[in-house]
Each structure stands twice: as C-alpha cells, then as structure tokens.
N, C-alpha and C positions, 0 to 999 in steps of 0.2 A: 516292564517287569511282569512276571507271571503272577496270577492270583495266589494269595497265600494258601488257599486250599490245595493247590498243586505242589506247594513246597513244604507244607507241614509234615507230610509223611517222612520226607527225607530228614527234616529237622528232628522229628521224634526218634528216628533210627539213630541219628548222630548223637542225640541226647543219651540214648541207651548204650552207646558204644563205650567200652572201657578205655579211657584215655590215659590211665595211670602209666607214667613212664613214656608216653608217646609225645613226640614233638608237635608243635603247631603245624609244621609242614605235613606231618603224617595225618593230622586231623583234617587239614585242607584237602589232602588227596583222598581221604575217605569221603569227604563231602562231595568231591568231584565224582567219585564212583557212584554215590547215592543219587546225585542229581543228573548224571549222564549228560545228555546234550543240553540240558537246561542250566548247566554250570557256567556261571559268569560272575563278574565282580558283584553285581546286584544280588543275585541269588545267594552267593556266598555270604554277603553281609546279612541277609535275612536269616539264614540258617544259623549263623554264629550267634545272633541275638536271641533266637528262639531256643537253641540247644544249650547254650552256655551262659545266657544272660549277659553277654558282652554288651557293654554300653554302646550307644549309637555311634558316638564319635570314634571310638576305638575300632568298631566294626567297619566304619567308613575308611579309616586308615588302613585296615587289613585288606580292603579291596584294592589297594595299590600294590599288592604283592606282585613280584616280578613275573609270575606265571600268567598274570592278566595284562600287565603293562610293563613294557621295557623302557619306558621313558625315563628322563633324568630323576624323577621323584619316586621311582619304583622302590618298593621294599624288598630287601634281600631276605633270604630264609632266616638269618640271624635277627634281623629287624622284626620279622613276623613273630619269632619265638619270644623276643623281649616284650613285644606289644601284647600278646595274648596270654603270657604266662600268669598274670593275676587271676584269670578266669579258669585256665586249664589246670593250674596247680591245686586248685581247691576241689577238684573232682577226683 
C-alpha cells in the first residue's frame, strides 16, 4: 500500500465532495478518478476511512466490491450501497 501522504490529498478531496443523493458506487467511482492508477481495494479502504469515517471492518468489506474482485464473495453495487449507507447518508 502507498504511504498515507500520497493518499491523503485524494481522501481530502473526496471528503469535500458533495455526496448528497449520490450512491456509494458513484462515490467509489469518484474515488477511482481521484486516485487514478493508485486506485485499488487497499487505497479505496483507506480513503473511505479518511473521507467518511467509515469504520475499519466496513471499509474492508467494501474492498470486496465487484469492480475489484469478481470472486464468489464479491459485493454487488446493491451490497455496497447497503454497507456504506450509514456513513454516506449522514453527509
């Protein structure tokens, strides 16, 4: 994983993004744009925790989103929505 100092600017921009009415998959895609080639399940976990105070275990679960992992335990878009809604709905 990259040093936090390389990821913090993306996390801060994501934190400042208006996510009102946006889905968790929209937020994940914004994170992908902000992180560019550094976007992977680990960096996504980090920016979720920094930008939205997502608790560690939930952020780790979010890293199983199907756009990272197409394995049998991959999270669908709907699963990601349900998982992250407590943190995104308060913003």
